PAMI-737771 format. One record per residue (C-alpha): x, y, z. Coordinates in steps of 0.001 Angstrom, whole numbers, padded with zeros to 6 digits, always signed. Layout:
! PAMI-737771
XYZ/...
***
This chain:
! PAMI-737771
+000000+000000+000000/+001190+003554-000736/+000358+006554+001412/+000644+010055-000027/+001958+012906+002115/+001725+016476+000857/+004430+018820+002110/+003815+022483+001305/+006782+024840+001569/+004815+027950+000590/+004509+029097+004215/+007251+030996+005937/+007609+028216+008487/+008918+025344+006442/+008295+021947+008063/+008541+018340+006937/+006375+015941+008954/+008853+013106+008422/+011452+013325+011218/+014308+011897+009180/+013916+014483+006408/+013388+017722+008335/+016978+018822+008003/+017424+017617+004448/+014695+019483+002564/+015164+022976+001182/+012342+025153-000232/+014835+026969-002461/+014803+026154-006154/+017870+025875-008354/+017453+029531-009317/+017623+030675-005727/+013916+031515-005562/+011447+030021-003158/+009519+027239-004855/+005882+027468-003806/+005068+024245-005583/+003944+021505-003261/+006313+018584-003034/+004741+015167-003107/+006329+012224-001411/+005114+008736-001995/+006215+006460+000742/+005733+002731+000801/+004149+001916+004147/+004215-001722+005282/+001152-002780+007246/+003022-004461+010123/+001118-004216+013402/+003183-002609+016082/+004151-005115+018788/+002277-004683+022005/+004867-003782+024618/+004970-006085+027626/+004343-004134+030777/+006643-005074+033595/+005711-004734+037220/+008028-002102+038662/+008153-003962+041950/+007861-007599+043022/+007695-008495+046719/+009155-011900+045822/+011495-011961+042828/+012774-015331+041589/+015602-015282+039044/+015512-018425+036890/+012563-020411+035593/+013486-023979+036497/+012441-026514+039102/+013945-024663+042086/+012141-021430+041225/+008808-023129+040752/+009196-025069+044009/+010005-021806+045789/+007001-020030+044265/+004666-022802+045348/+006178-022781+048841/+005889-018999+049175/+002242-019058+048140/+001504-021901+050572/+002799-019876+053514/+001702-016467+052242/-001503-017011+050198/-001652-013393+049042/+001982-013279+047912/+002914-011690+044600/+005705-013709+043017/+007531-012823+039823/+009701-015403+038058/+012139-014101+035440/+013586-016621+032990/+015691-016225+029881/+013993-019269+028348/+010820-018861+026248/+009031-021568+028236/+007050-021632+031458/+008663-023650+034308/+009128-027302+033414/+010937-030404+034664/+014150-031382+032909/+014526-035148+033654/+012045-036303+030959/+014122-034518+028299/+016711-037295+028544/+014410-040061+029765/+010727-040714+029032/+010231-038334+026094/+012611-040426+023965/+010565-043583+024504/+007243-042072+023458/+005370-043657+020571/+003622-040365+019807/+005237-038688+016761/+003962-035304+017955/+005765-035515+021304/+008203-032757+020300/+005237-030415+019964/+003025-031553+022831/+005880-032356+025251/+003508-034851+026810/+004699-038339+027508/+003762-041587+029129/+005613-042271+032331/+006983-045738+033017/+003724-046381+034912/+001699-045696+031762/+000148-042443+032970/+000469-039420+030729/+001618-036000+031813/+003233-032819+030530/+006758-031706+031305/+005296-028369+032429/+004559-028100+036137/+001383-026111+035501/-000629-024953+032468/-000554-021258+031430/-003885-020673+033194/-002146-021234+036543/-000122-018038+036178/-001160-014398+036170/+000220-012050+033520/+003201-009911+034622/+001323-006685+033937/-001524-007804+036220/+000662-009018+039098/+000450-005749+041042/-003314-005504+040514/-004699-008991+041219/-006535-009080+044531/-005119-012293+045977/-001663-012142+044421/-000313-014961+042296/+002690-016177+040331/+003729-014427+037119/+006450-015516+034711/+008446-013108+032594/+009844-015283+029775/+012684-014483+027417/+014223-011948+029795/+017620-012101+031440/+018721-010419+034655/+022169-008938+033974/+022787-006834+037081/+021834-006835+040754/+021881-003745+042940/+021863-005399+046354/+021812-002161+048332/+019019-000739+046225/+017085-004029+046190/+016622-003998+042424/+017691-005873+039313/+018337-004740+035761/+017263-006776+032734/+019132-007038+029451/+016802-004395+027953/+017691-001997+030842/+014334-002465+032560/+014648-002187+036336/+012526-004138+038818/+012760-003698+042575/+012110-006429+045110/+011723-007095+048810/+013188-010607+048752/+015035-012351+045960/+015888-015945+045056/+018722-016755+042681/+017975-020064+040961/+019903-019577+037739/+020913-023222+037401/+023777-023828+035033/+024889-024103+031440/+026305-027211+029765/+030055-027368+029561/+031684-027794+026192/+035053-029220+025191/+037655-026633+024278/+038617-028651+021214/+035042-028275+019954/+034916-024563+020746/+038120-024063+018733/+037014-026266+015841/+035087-023616+013927/+031548-022925+012837/+030969-026112+010835/+031660-028253+013900/+029815-025930+016285/+026581-026040+014305/+026778-029849+014310/+027210-030008+018092/+024449-030162+020701/+024903-029055+024304/+021885-030726+025867/+019947-028860+028558/+016701-027219+027426/+013467-028025+025597/+014886-026552+022408/+017868-028931+022692/+015550-031932+022941/+013622-030797+019877/+016800-030148+017907/+018387-033492+018786/+015170-035341+018016/+015224-033842+014527/+018922-034634+014100/+018328-038251+015083/+015765-038580+012291/+017713-036719+009618/+021290-037965+010036/+023104-041284+009858/+025441-040998+012815/+025471-039351+016271/+028398-039445+018683/+027882-038699+022365/+030951-037518+024272/+030529-038212+027984/+029883-041299+030096/+027955-039784+033001/+024235-039658+033748/+023150-037553+030787/+025481-039134+028238/+024490-042675+029192/+020763-041899+029262/+020881-040278+025825/+023011-043121+024467/+020430-045697+025577/+017544-043601+024280/+019096-043029+020868/+020335-046616+020742/+016813-047887+021290/+015614-045597+018503/+018336-046870+016161/+016743-050323+016224/+014028-048973+013924/+016335-046972+011685/+019828-047011+010258/+021091-044488+012810/+024555-045223+014178/+024963-044243+017834/+028448-043937+019331/+029318-043068+022920/+032853-042218+024019/+034343-041191+027340/+037712-041216+029130/+036709-043680+031876/+036926-047482+031611/+033152-047876+031671/+029816-046049+031772/+029246-044065+034951/+032886-044751+035809/+033108-041766+038173/+030105-042964+040160/+029814-046750+040029/+032367-049273+041289/+034270-050804+038395/+032393-054111+038284/+029036-052331+038090/+030345-049792+035601/+031398-052675+033341/+027955-054250+033687/+026329-050932+032781/+028562-050591+029731/+027419-054004+028538/+023815-052891+029039/+024368-049753+026952/+025980-051824+024194/+022994-054158+024192/+020839-051145+023296/+022696-050859+019978/+025331-048330+021042/+028976-048526+020008/+030871-047695+023204/+034444-046403+023007/+036121-046367+026415/+039299-044612+027568/+038740-042056+024842/+040525-038731+025299/+039583-036255+022567/+042604-034548+021035/+041077-032628+018120/+037785-032133+016292/+037420-030946+012707/+035015-030936+009776/+036161-032769+006662/+034338-034104+003629/+030898-033591+005143/+031735-035328+008416/+032797-034293+011893/+036129-035993+012537/+037098-036729+016146/+040744-037602+016761/+041625-039325+020013/+044963-039060+021790/+045736-042735+021167/+045363-042232+017421/+041866-043559+016952/+039610-041533+014641/+035808-041410+014689/+033784-039874+011854/+030243-038811+012577/+027448-036500+011404/+026616-034910+014756/+028142-034583+018227/+026444-034350+021610/+028752-032991+024307/+027529-034263+027680/+030515-033340+029826/+028981-031634+032835/+027366-028417+033977/+028838-025031+034822/+026823-023160+037493/+025540-019797+036297/+027103-017244+038640/+027359-014185+036383/+025401-012125+038899/+027978-012686+041632/+030147-009760+040609/+027466-007068+040535/+025742-008500+043612/+028950-008876+045595/+028218-012538+046340/+030863-015167+047081/+031466-018013+044626/+032945-021223+046010/+036384-021849+044540/+036198-025641+044891/+032664-026582+043905/+031466-023479+042085/+028113-021879+042754/+027066-019184+045197/+028127-019934+048776/+025139-019906+051120/+024559-020629+054786/+022503-023467+056236/+019316-021536+055499/+020352-021078+051860/+020971-017360+052380/+023697-015527+050509/+022767-012124+051973/+020074-010895+054345/+017336-010790+051675/+018900-012996+048986/+018607-016782+048853/+020047-019307+046390/+018627-022740+045473/+019160-025520+042955/+022259-026189+040858/+023729-022751+041566/+023784-023132+045374/+026905-024296+047206/+025602-025198+050651/+026988-026689+053834/+025791-030220+054556/+025994-030894+058294/+026863-034555+057631/+028895-034474+054448/+030454-031006+054383/+030164-028296+051757/+028552-029517+048552/+026882-028484+045327/+024257-030817+043886/+022894-030884+040331/+019804-033041+040572/+016032-032673+040334/+015258-033688+043901/+017753-031171+045289/+016173-028455+043145/+012723-029374+044494/+013758-029506+048138/+016155-026553+048174/+013687-024404+046250/+010907-025335+048617/+013038-024561+051690/+014267-021269+050252/+010642-020271+049652/+009756-021124+053239/+012695-019125+054552/+011813-016165+052348/+008520-016075+054266/+010248-016214+057659/+010620-019926+058452/+014367-019708+059269/+014798-023460+058737/+018213-025063+058041/+018781-027325+055067/+019253-030791+056558/+017620-032826+053818/+019680-035465+052015/+018491-035140+048439/+018375-038142+046154/+018849-038541+042432/+018050-041226+039954/+018987-042395+036506/+017183-044795+034195/+018769-046678+031338/+015391-047218+029766/+012326-048713+031511/+014126-051874+032671/+017229-050719+034543/+017448-047839+036962/+018946-046733+040217/+018403-044191+042949/+021245-042653+044920/+021832-040418+047905/+024828-038768+049508/+028343-038847+048098/+028602-041549+045437/+032148-041415+044122/+033866-044452+042639/+037151-043396+044256/+035669-044231+047685/+035663-047760+049146/+032397-049545+048421/+030522-052594+049640/+027850-054065+047392/+025170-056567+048352/+023122-058019+045491/+020221-060375+044905/+018433-061851+041933/+016008-059413+040337/+012389-060183+039549/+009975-058638+037058/+008928-056024+039620/+012487-054741+040096/+012490-052210+037270/+011798-048470+037024/+008618-049236+035119/+007305-051601+037802/+008326-049211+040580/+006392-046306+039111/+003379-048501+038447/+003365-049362+042147/+003973-045838+043462/+001783-044073+040899/+004408-041458+040056/+006864-041215+037203/+009125-038550+038667/+010373-040531+041619/+011651-037621+043688/+008100-036298+043987/+007249-039222+046243/+010644-039830+047792/+011158-036349+049222/+008096-036698+051407/+009093-040050+052871/+010480-040515+056363/+012020-043409+058203/+012253-042954+061944/+013755-046338+062696/+014434-048765+059856/+013456-052309+060717/+014587-055322+058754/+012006-057683+057337/+010790-060230+059867/+010696-062971+057262/+013732-065261+057076/+016138-064196+054385/+018822-066160+052569/+022441-065128+053078/+023535-062051+051105/+024661-062790+047588/+028354-061956+047147/+029506-059833+044262/+029522-062348+041423/+029992-061761+037764/+026871-060487+036023/+024708-061173+039070/+023675-057556+039603/+019930-057799+039153/+019226-055641+042197/+021187-054572+045217/+022582-051901+047518/+026000-050276+047177/+027414-048493+050228/+030075-045778+049814/+032370-045357+052818/+034542-042583+054190/+036416-043279+057416/+034311-046430+057812/+031088-044397+057838/+028460-044687+055085/+028370-041380+053191/+026569-042550+050051/+024163-045285+048952/+023026-046496+045542/+019867-048562+045307/+020294-050606+042156/+016881-051596+040817/+015623-051196+044387/+012888-048581+044671/+010783-046823+047300/+013404-047400+050006/+015024-043982+049977/+013828-042953+053467/+015805-045895+054875/+018951-044842+053010/+018456-041242+054100/+018340-042220+057782/+021466-044380+057546/+023455-041421+056242/+021869-039023+058709/+022813-041272+061658/+026455-041284+060542/+027341-044436+062438/+029956-047105+061789/+028523-050496+060852/+030411-053691+061596/+028481-055711+059001/+026950-053946+056011/+025343-057207+054926/+023066-056801+057926/+022388-053175+056999/+021449-054300+053490/+018640-056389+054979/+016885-053150+055907/+016163-052719+052200/+014453-056135+051900/+016356-056906+048708/+015836-060650+049119/+012056-060411+049074/+010381-061765+045960/
***
């Protein structure tokens, strides 16, 4: 469409209504005389509706930075204790708060081709749910937060907090918007680490590399797995092994080649004792994955349409796409402007037992480095810790003044048939004692969730208590010693100075309260075979 604007210079006061041309037009003709002829400008005007600006609340009594599990748990906790609370969550992601575990677990095993759009999945127990904690209708709009009668929770998506003025109790967003607060939670989580050799490899390698963390990463990798011939996962930890099994299972119905490489001798080598790590590696291979152990990446390049990975021992792997699953770096960019301390050993913001970094600032989730009264200073990167620390931070923001004594658990599933739950410090460099028994059909993640009715196991485990564990009264056979390949189900104890500091329940479920109490008691045990009976692993 064309709009016609008439500009008449016949008046003494010459004026062009177009701002950009006011200083460029002259009413003087080439002969030096004033030209009284009207000038006509034809401007092409695009009919693009002006974007409606998002109105930000200028003040939020409770401001939560980060839109993950810890923030949502805190918001729910704040509202439970202060029903009229006005809570504002600011997240740099485009999504409302959601749970991350299904991104590397259940979503990959869905039979629904539209799962990347719906983000709904069937849990191992067969029940369907969304990855989002609540639907959009649960939240109030940011512009209405200050006006709603009974308060509520608002989420500001796609916005990043870049500066904190602690003395002024306000934050600045990347667009220079300022929002003040009474109390603030930092739950910024972390960002996936990358390998320096990949970062230096150039654009062609970078655009063929996935750093897996967010919904958009799941969607992108899902598409890659359907469009390419080969995917190589670098990393043998929780995420790398889960994705390897998921993609390996998918490769059974396609010609996708799935490779997993890592520097350890076996999968989960930093966590599991060697014999169990070897067993896990065999399990991953049985899912159709080519596993390359003791692989130290020397260089990565792009040649002849392939990503070429050179290892230090001379081996070369050619692939179409790379997934770097080599850990998480806590997001602590706000530490400098806020004047907050970052732990030099574990990373993350250092907080006290009540998760406070300053008088009106709390930290929860992956970004919090807290003091564990039993196990010392720690930083934990798991869903259950995000739930519990976020919930406690929310309580303390409303005046509870409660210390963080909870021993959070975590879990990992290698598909619906093999899984484990863990608590405390599980480090393969520590001495371990394992007690195993023959597994039955009910000793799988799928069977466990069918029994408990939940697919995200921490949702049920965090509420459990065990005041005094009592062994089963039924006679039990002697503990099964660690025998080759006889690791159907069992308990692995991790020891430090003869005291149990960590426990893995291998295909043993709904016993976490017992494990939590053992660590909390902090006692020496003369016979861990007897302690293992508390978990009833010999029951059919």
